[in-house]
C-alpha positions in Angstrom: 102.3 -98.4 38.5 104.5 -100.8 36.3 102.7 -103.4 34.3 99.5 -101.4 33.4 100.3 -100.9 29.7 99.7 -103.8 27.6 101.7 -102.7 24.7 99.6 -104.7 22.1 101.1 -108.1 23.3 99.9 -111.0 25.2 100.9 -111.1 28.9 103.7 -113.8 28.4 105.3 -112.1 25.6 104.9 -108.6 27.1 106.6 -109.7 30.3 109.3 -111.7 28.5 110.2 -108.5 26.4 110.2 -106.3 29.6 112.5 -108.7 31.6 114.9 -108.8 28.7 114.9 -104.9 28.2 115.4 -104.5 32.0 118.1 -107.1 32.1 119.8 -105.5 29.1 119.5 -102.0 30.6 121.0 -103.2 33.9 124.0 -104.7 31.8 124.7 -101.9 29.5 123.6 -98.6 31.3 121.2 -97.5 28.5 118.9 -98.6 25.7 117.0 -97.0 22.9 113.3 -97.8 22.5 109.7 -96.5 22.2 108.6 -94.0 24.8 105.9 -96.3 26.2 108.1 -99.2 26.5 110.8 -96.9 28.0 108.3 -95.9 30.8 107.5 -99.5 31.5 111.2 -100.5 31.8 112.1 -97.6 33.8 109.5 -98.5 36.5 110.7 -102.1 36.5 114.3 -101.3 36.6 113.6 -99.0 39.6 111.9 -101.9 41.4 114.9 -104.3 40.6 117.3 -101.7 42.0 115.3 -101.3 45.1 115.2 -105.0 45.6 119.0 -105.0 45.0 119.4 -102.7 48.1 117.8 -105.1 50.3 120.6 -107.5 49.8 118.8 -110.6 51.3 118.7 -114.1 50.0 114.9 -113.9 49.2 115.6 -110.6 47.3 118.3 -112.2 45.3 115.9 -115.2 44.4 113.1 -112.7 43.3 115.8 -111.0 41.3 117.0 -114.2 39.6 113.2 -115.1 38.9 113.0 -111.8 37.0 116.3 -110.9 35.2 117.6 -113.2 32.4 121.4 -113.2 33.2 122.9 -114.3 36.5 125.8 -112.0 35.9 123.5 -109.0 35.7 122.0 -110.2 39.1 125.4 -110.4 40.6 126.3 -106.8 39.3 122.9 -105.6 40.6 123.7 -106.6 44.2 127.4 -106.0 44.3 127.9 -102.9 42.0 124.8 -101.2 41.0 122.5 -101.2 44.2 125.4 -100.1 46.4 126.0 -97.1 44.2 122.3 -95.8 44.8 122.2 -96.5 48.4 121.6 -92.9 49.3 118.8 -92.4 47.0 115.2 -93.6 47.5 114.1 -93.7 43.8 114.5 -92.2 40.5 117.4 -94.5 39.4 116.6 -94.2 35.7 115.8 -91.3 33.2 113.7 -91.4 30.1 114.9 -88.9 27.4 112.8 -88.4 24.1 114.8 -88.3 21.0 112.2 -87.8 18.5 110.3 -89.9 15.9 111.4 -93.3 14.5 112.2 -93.4 10.7 109.6 -95.5 8.9 106.6 -95.7 11.3 107.0 -92.4 13.0 107.0 -94.0 16.5 108.1 -91.8 19.3 111.6 -92.9 20.3 113.4 -92.6 23.9 116.7 -93.3 25.4 116.3 -94.8 28.8 119.5 -94.6 30.9 120.7 -95.1 34.4 121.1 -91.9 36.6 124.8 -91.6 37.5 125.7 -94.4 34.9 129.3 -93.1 34.6 130.2 -94.2 38.0 128.8 -97.8 37.2 129.8 -98.5 33.6 133.1 -96.7 33.4 135.0 -100.1 33.2 133.4 -100.6 29.8 134.6 -97.2 28.5 138.2 -97.7 29.8 138.2 -101.1 27.7 137.2 -99.3 24.6 139.8 -96.5 25.5 142.6 -99.1 25.8 141.7 -100.8 22.5 141.8 -97.3 20.8 145.1 -96.6 22.3 146.7 -99.9 21.0 146.9 -99.0 17.3 148.6 -95.6 18.1 151.3 -97.3 20.1 151.9 -99.9 17.1 152.2 -97.0 14.4 155.7 -96.2 15.4 156.6 -99.8 15.1 155.4 -100.0 11.5 157.5 -96.8 10.7 160.6 -98.1 12.0 160.6 -101.2 9.8 159.9 -100.1 6.2 162.3 -102.6 4.7 160.0 -105.5 6.0 157.3 -104.1 4.0 159.0 -103.6 0.9 160.1 -107.2 0.8 156.4 -108.3 1.5 155.3 -106.0 -1.4 157.9 -107.6 -3.9 156.7 -111.2 -3.1 153.4 -111.0 -4.7 154.6 -109.3 -7.7 156.7 -112.3 -8.8 153.5 -114.8 -8.6 151.5 -115.2 -11.5 147.8 -114.1 -11.0 145.4 -116.9 -11.3 143.6 -117.1 -14.5 139.9 -116.5 -14.5 137.7 -119.5 -15.0 135.6 -119.7 -18.0 132.1 -120.2 -17.5 130.8 -123.7 -18.0 128.2 -124.1 -20.5 126.0 -127.2 -20.9 125.5 -129.2 -23.9 122.1 -130.5 -24.5 121.8 -134.2 -24.2 120.9 -135.9 -27.4 118.0 -137.7 -25.6 116.6 -134.6 -24.0 116.0 -132.9 -27.6 114.0 -135.1 -30.0 115.5 -135.0 -33.4 113.1 -133.9 -36.0 112.4 -136.7 -38.1 109.9 -136.9 -41.4 107.7 -139.0 -39.0 107.2 -136.2 -36.3 106.4 -133.4 -39.0 
């Protein structure tokens, strides 16, 4: 049953944290957190996907009340929930990845089952960005003359001189002069 673990936090802080983590999970497809948090997030995310499969106005309002971003709610009802239409549960998985460095807390990755079908658009954007520099490399090889001209231009200019550090001179009023009267 979700919501039974207190996670050492007051109720309002705990629910805010879990709502944010569920929102991020539905937005990105996977997150890394501690095992106990992952189990809580998994149960709540499954509930949100089941809610998305209802596709009624009341369900959308309940999802808007729980999730932090409206764009995630739109994706939940239009992309994520229809993808799991044939399943009755088990939309997320929790994979343990070992202890965290520093405090030794047991860490886990929580991910959406069959996330490749849902989140493939983001992977293709990254692939397109990676492909752009490969396409631009032949253009740079074709015009080596322009690079030579650019390389010559900075050589003719004089390099700026380094500034000397400013030293403060003591004010005459600040340091009392030694007089015979002070001795």
